[in-house]
N, CA, C and O of each residue as an XYZ file, in Angstrom:
492
protein
N      85.061     97.384    105.961
C      86.315     98.108    105.866
C      87.301     97.650    106.940
O      88.486     97.468    106.661
N      86.812     97.463    108.165
C      87.692     97.029    109.240
C      88.274     95.650    108.953
O      89.438     95.386    109.256
N      87.461     94.771    108.368
C      87.940     93.433    108.032
C      89.051     93.503    106.982
O      90.042     92.777    107.064
N      88.877     94.376    106.006
C      89.902     94.546    104.967
C      91.197     95.091    105.568
O      92.284     94.621    105.233
N      91.085     96.067    106.442
C      92.270     96.631    107.110
C      92.953     95.559    107.947
O      94.177     95.431    107.914
N      92.179     94.795    108.689
C      92.726     93.727    109.519
C      93.459     92.693    108.660
O      94.531     92.212    109.026
N      92.861     92.361    107.511
C      93.481     91.382    106.598
C      94.864     91.863    106.169
O      95.818     91.086    106.174
N      94.979     93.145    105.794
C      96.264     93.668    105.324
C      97.262     93.826    106.464
O      98.460     93.627    106.264
N      96.792     94.178    107.645
C      97.701     94.242    108.801
C      98.248     92.858    109.131
O      99.438     92.711    109.410
N      97.396     91.855    109.102
C      97.849     90.478    109.332
C      98.838     90.049    108.262
O      99.856     89.423    108.560
N      98.534     90.390    107.010
C      99.447     90.058    105.913
C     100.808     90.715    106.143
O     101.843     90.079    105.944
N     100.815     91.975    106.557
C     102.059     92.680    106.827
C     102.858     92.022    107.940
O     104.081     91.918    107.851
N     102.182     91.583    108.974
C     102.869     90.894    110.071
C     103.479     89.579    109.591
O     104.588     89.231    109.998
N     102.779     88.851    108.741
C     103.272     87.572    108.223
C     104.470     87.759    107.297
O     105.286     86.848    107.156
N     104.586     88.910    106.673
C     105.641     89.159    105.688
C     106.625     90.234    106.126
O     107.341     90.789    105.294
N     106.672     90.533    107.416
C     107.457     91.654    107.922
C     108.938     91.554    107.553
O     109.565     92.575    107.273
N     109.509     90.351    107.547
C     110.932     90.219    107.237
C     111.259     90.770    105.842
O     112.326     91.350    105.639
N     110.361     90.593    104.899
C     110.594     91.100    103.546
C     110.370     92.604    103.452
O     111.003     93.287    102.646
N     109.480     93.105    104.269
C     109.168     94.530    104.211
C     110.294     95.394    104.778
O     110.322     96.606    104.563
N     111.217     94.769    105.498
C     112.358     95.498    106.063
C     113.474     95.741    105.049
O     114.372     96.542    105.306
N     113.435     95.071    103.915
C     114.435     95.284    102.862
C     113.738     95.857    101.635
O     112.571     95.555    101.380
N     114.453     96.685    100.874
C     113.803     97.322     99.725
C     114.822     97.681     98.656
O     115.879     98.243     98.940
N     114.479     97.345     97.425
C     115.219     97.790     96.239
C     114.206     98.455     95.314
O     113.261     97.810     94.861
N     114.397     99.733     95.035
C     113.530    100.395     94.060
C     113.833     99.800     92.692
O     114.997     99.650     92.320
N     112.792     99.465     91.947
C     112.983     98.775     90.669
C     113.274     99.697     89.500
O     113.941     99.295     88.547
N     112.797    100.894     89.555
C     112.911    101.757     88.388
C     113.514    103.084     88.815
O     113.322    103.518     89.951
N     114.247    103.736     87.905
C     114.926    104.983     88.237
C     113.973    106.053     88.745
O     114.128    106.553     89.859
N     113.003    106.397     87.942
C     112.073    107.470     88.301
C     110.665    107.064     87.929
O     110.399    106.730     86.775
N     109.767    107.088     88.885
C     108.375    106.850     88.493
C     107.890    108.032     87.667
O     108.352    109.159     87.848
N     106.999    107.781     86.801
C     106.468    108.859     85.981
C     105.141    108.475     85.382
O     104.718    107.320     85.430
N     104.501    109.460     84.821
C     103.203    109.230     84.198
C     103.350    108.192     83.085
O     104.237    108.292     82.237
N     102.477    107.208     83.106
C     102.495    106.178     82.079
C     103.540    105.109     82.290
O     103.781    104.301     81.393
N     104.177    105.083     83.472
C     105.189    104.075     83.764
C     104.823    103.326     85.035
O     104.174    103.867     85.930
N     105.249    102.077     85.095
C     105.053    101.278     86.300
C     106.121    101.668     87.314
O     107.279    101.878     86.953
N     105.738    101.765     88.562
C     106.656    101.993     89.669
C     106.660    100.722     90.501
O     105.724     99.926     90.428
N     107.712    100.525     91.292
C     107.701     99.333     92.124
C     108.938     99.165     92.963
O     109.908     99.915     92.851
N     108.874     98.149     93.814
C     110.000     97.827     94.677
C     110.049     96.325     94.904
O     109.029     95.637     94.870
N     111.273     95.830     95.139
C     111.498     94.416     95.432
C     111.916     94.296     96.884
O     112.701     95.099     97.388
N     111.391     93.301     97.541
C     111.669     93.052     98.953
C     112.075     91.584     99.070
O     111.283     90.732     99.471
N     113.331     91.311     98.711
C     113.807     89.936     98.638
C     114.911     89.680     99.648
O     115.751     90.542     99.906
N     114.894     88.489    100.210
C     115.975     87.988    101.044
C     116.496     86.738    100.353
O     115.845     85.693    100.366
N     117.680     86.849     99.747
C     118.232     85.715     99.016
C     117.427     85.406     97.780
O     117.474     86.142     96.794
N     116.675     84.298     97.834
C     115.922     83.840     96.666
C     114.411     83.854     96.893
O     113.669     83.206     96.155
N     113.953     84.585     97.906
C     112.504     84.643     98.094
C     112.094     86.006     98.649
O     112.896     86.727     99.241
N     110.831     86.329     98.441
C     110.311     87.592     98.922
C     109.151     88.075     98.088
O     108.411     87.291     97.495
N     109.009     89.403     98.058
C     107.859     90.045     97.428
C     108.310     91.129     96.466
O     109.339     91.774     96.670
N     107.530     91.319     95.421
C     107.745     92.415     94.479
C     106.417     93.148     94.329
O     105.388     92.542     94.031
N     106.457     94.461     94.541
C     105.276     95.310     94.416
C     105.389     96.116     93.125
O     106.423     96.729     92.860
N     104.326     96.115     92.328
C     104.272     96.884     91.084
C     103.029     97.771     91.127
O     101.943     97.316     91.488
N     103.200     99.041     90.755
C     102.108    100.009     90.805
C     101.947    100.669     89.446
O     102.914    101.173     88.875
N     100.733    100.665     88.934
C     100.435    101.295     87.651
C      99.358    102.352     87.870
O      98.190    102.027     88.083
N      99.761    103.616     87.818
C      98.787    104.698     88.000
C      98.156    105.129     86.678
O      97.245    105.957     86.662
N      98.632    104.576     85.591
C      98.116    104.909     84.266
C      96.709    104.342     84.063
O      96.298    103.407     84.750
N      95.988    104.920     83.116
C      94.673    104.384     82.789
C      94.763    103.303     81.708
O      93.748    102.877     81.155
N      96.003    102.864     81.413
C      96.219    101.800     80.440
C      97.107    100.714     81.045
O      97.951    100.985     81.898
N      96.902     99.507     80.594
C      97.739     98.391     81.009
C      99.204     98.697     80.680
O      99.498     99.245     79.617
N     100.115     98.348     81.580
C     101.540     98.576     81.376
C     102.304     97.286     81.676
O     101.840     96.445     82.446
N     103.469     97.139     81.065
C     104.318     95.989     81.338
C     105.519     96.452     82.142
O     106.253     97.348     81.726
N     105.711     95.831     83.296
C     106.884     96.100     84.130
C     107.973     95.125     83.732
O     107.692     93.975     83.393
N     109.205     95.577     83.773
C     110.338     94.733     83.423
C     111.435     94.910     84.472
O     111.854     96.031     84.763
N     111.893     93.792     85.035
C     112.953     93.823     86.039
C     113.765     92.540     85.922
O     113.288     91.542     85.383
N     114.985     92.571     86.425
C     115.875     91.415     86.338
C     116.046     90.774     87.712
O     116.061     91.459     88.735
N     116.172     89.472     87.717
C     116.446     88.746     88.957
C     117.954     88.758     89.206
O     118.637     87.744     89.060
N     118.444     89.926     89.583
C     119.870     90.126     89.855
C     120.018     90.886     91.174
O     119.075     91.531     91.632
N     121.201     90.809     91.781
C     121.419     91.584     93.012
C     121.261     93.087     92.784
O     120.726     93.789     93.642
N     121.719     93.580     91.644
C     121.651     95.009     91.361
C     120.230     95.507     91.156
O     119.877     96.580     91.643
N     119.420     94.754     90.452
C     118.069     95.190     90.105
C     117.069     94.976     91.236
O     116.297     95.874     91.570
N     117.087     93.783     91.820
C     116.048     93.426     92.787
C     116.574     92.979     94.147
O     115.802     92.836     95.095
N     117.883     92.758     94.248
C     118.449     92.208     95.473
C     118.407     90.692     95.488
O     118.725     90.078     96.506
N     118.027     90.082     94.391
C     117.944     88.620     94.281
C     119.346     88.027     94.283
O     120.190     88.432     93.482
N     119.605     87.072     95.174
C     120.931     86.442     95.234
C     120.845     84.925     95.136
O     121.809     84.236     95.469
N     119.729     84.398     94.692
C     119.573     82.950     94.559
C     120.412     82.394     93.423
O     120.872     83.128     92.549
N     120.602     81.084     93.455
C     121.398     80.409     92.418
C     120.608     79.324     91.694
O     121.146     78.640     90.823
N     119.349     79.165     92.047
C     118.500     78.139     91.439
C     117.224     78.791     90.919
O     116.903     79.919     91.292
N     116.494     78.080     90.055
C     115.249     78.632     89.525
C     114.251     78.964     90.637
O     114.212     78.310     91.679
N     113.454     79.993     90.385
C     112.397     80.394     91.319
C     111.080     80.469     90.574
O     111.033     80.596     89.351
N     110.026     80.387     91.341
C     108.702     80.563     90.778
C     108.177     81.907     91.240
O     108.291     82.267     92.412
N     107.606     82.635     90.313
C     106.991     83.919     90.618
C     105.498     83.741     90.415
O     105.042     83.332     89.347
N     104.745     84.059     91.463
C     103.283     83.960     91.415
C     102.675     85.287     91.822
O     103.218     86.003     92.663
N     101.563     85.601     91.229
C     100.853     86.826     91.581
C      99.941     86.542     92.765
O      98.977     85.784     92.655
N     100.261     87.167     93.912
C      99.449     87.018     95.124
C      98.244     87.948     95.120
O      97.160     87.584     95.576
N      98.452     89.177     94.590
C      97.378     90.171     94.605
C      97.434     90.998     93.339
O      98.520     91.413     92.936
N      96.304     91.255     92.694
C      95.061     90.537     92.908
C      95.252     89.064     92.573
O      96.088     88.713     91.740
N      94.492     88.222     93.210
C      94.645     86.780     93.025
C      94.621     86.422     91.546
O      93.778     86.895     90.784
N      95.569     85.574     91.161
C      95.686     85.173     89.758
C      96.342     83.804     89.693
O      97.089     83.420     90.592
N      96.066     83.090     88.650
C      96.701     81.794     88.418
C      98.056     81.953     87.715
O      98.779     80.975     87.528
N      98.389     83.171     87.334
C      99.620     83.381     86.573
C     100.834     83.046     87.426
O     100.922     83.419     88.596
N     101.769     82.331     86.805
C     103.022     81.983     87.449
C     104.089     81.786     86.386
O     103.789     81.438     85.245
N     105.318     82.010     86.767
C     106.446     81.810     85.852
C     107.588     81.186     86.629
O     107.809     81.510     87.796
N     108.303     80.298     85.982
C     109.547     79.788     86.548
C     110.664     80.535     85.843
O     110.731     80.572     84.615
N     111.545     81.134     86.649
C     112.600     81.987     86.112
C     113.955     81.584     86.666
O     114.076     81.158     87.815
N     114.964     81.727     85.833
C     116.341     81.456     86.230
C     116.958     82.706     86.837
O     116.539     83.816     86.508
N     117.948     82.555     87.720
C     118.676     83.731     88.211
C     119.200     84.542     87.030
O     119.698     83.973     86.058
N     119.092     85.850     87.108
C     119.542     86.738     86.042
C     118.505     86.995     84.963
O     118.698     87.874     84.123
N     117.414     86.252     84.969
C     116.382     86.417     83.937
C     115.719     87.781     84.029
O     115.587     88.354     85.110
N     115.307     88.285     82.881
C     114.503     89.498     82.834
C     113.039     89.061     82.861
O     112.600     88.270     82.027
N     112.305     89.580     83.817
C     110.901     89.227     84.002
C     110.051     90.372     83.481
O     110.322     91.538     83.768
N     109.031     90.037     82.721
C     108.067     91.019     82.222
C     106.705     90.637     82.781
O     106.236     89.514     82.595
N     106.071     91.596     83.474
C     104.785     91.302     84.118
C     103.804     92.411     83.790
O     104.095     93.588     84.000
N     102.651     92.039     83.280
C     101.616     93.002     82.920
C     100.872     93.455     84.176
O     100.440     92.647     84.998
N     100.740     94.780     84.293
C     100.045     95.377     85.440
C      98.812     96.101     84.898
O      98.934     97.010     84.076
N      97.633     95.702     85.356
C      96.403     96.349     84.880
C      96.379     97.843     85.210
O      97.117     98.300     86.083
N      95.534     98.601     84.515
C      95.445    100.034     84.768
C      95.013    100.352     86.194
O      94.187     99.658     86.789
N      95.596    101.419     86.720
C      95.205    101.997     88.007
C      95.102    100.960     89.126
O      94.114    100.911     89.858
N      96.136    100.141     89.241
C      96.124     99.114     90.280
C      97.536     98.782     90.726
O      98.519     99.258     90.159
N      97.609     97.957     91.752
C      98.869     97.432     92.253
C      98.848     95.915     92.115
O      97.789     95.288     92.151
N     100.028     95.342     91.958
C     100.191     93.899     91.868
C     101.262     93.504     92.876
O     102.285     94.177     93.004
N     101.019     92.409     93.591
C     102.018     91.869     94.514
C     102.419     90.492     93.999
O     101.580     89.608     93.820
N     103.716     90.330     93.767
C     104.262     89.064     93.300
C     105.029     88.397     94.436
O     105.701     89.071     95.216
N     104.930     87.088     94.528
C     105.704     86.323     95.506
C     106.758     85.519     94.762
O     106.464     84.850     93.771
N     107.987     85.594     95.250
C     109.117     84.881     94.664
C     109.583     83.835     95.667
O     109.880     84.168     96.815
N     109.650     82.578     95.249
C     110.131     81.501     96.109
C     110.812     80.442     95.262
O     110.502     80.288     94.081
N     111.748     79.705     95.873
C     112.357     78.596     95.142
C     111.280     77.638     94.630
O     110.260     77.430     95.287
N     111.513     77.073     93.479
C     110.541     76.173     92.858
C     110.164     75.040     93.799
O     108.985     74.707     93.915
N     111.131     74.446     94.465
C     110.831     73.294     95.318
C     109.949     73.654     96.508
O     109.220     72.788     96.992
N     109.979     74.892     97.003
C     109.102     75.289     98.107
C     107.646     75.322     97.659
O     106.761     74.936     98.422
N     107.383     75.778     96.435
C     106.012     75.766     95.932
C     105.551     74.317     95.738
O     104.413     73.972     96.054
N     106.451     73.471     95.213
C     106.082     72.082     95.013
C     105.671     71.422     96.322
O     104.691     70.679     96.366
N     106.428     71.694     97.398
C     106.118     71.099     98.700
C     104.773     71.591     99.215
O     104.013     70.810     99.787
N     104.464     72.872     99.025
C     103.181     73.409     99.467
C     102.033     72.771     98.698
O     100.982     72.479     99.268
N     102.242     72.553     97.382
C     101.173     71.999     96.552
C     100.878     70.553     96.945
O      99.747     70.099     96.773
N     101.858     69.817     97.466
C     101.663     68.424     97.832
C     100.990     68.263     99.187
O     100.445     67.200     99.486
N     101.023     69.314    100.015
C     100.457     69.174    101.362
C      98.990     69.500    101.406
O      98.373     69.428    102.469
């Protein structure tokens, strides 16, 4: 348990700049609906999605300043950091993103410019 707590505290320290900004994604959380928040600076950051339902739900949000605080002008890649997944999407500014959230869980998505992921993959 201590190792798990330490892992998340370290993760929080590594991502603190994004955790200081917040856009609520949905008007009102409710039973059977996904809740979440976006923590973006320009064209990169984190999106948290929470599904308290006992059924899989699809979250829908737009890559716009109004919806998520996204202000990028180039395509970005969205990858699921938690739980670990190979799922990824390349999205244009203004695109509506639909992401499936398993029952009774949280999902953390990372948003970064496409070229930043490419550089990481080459190293």
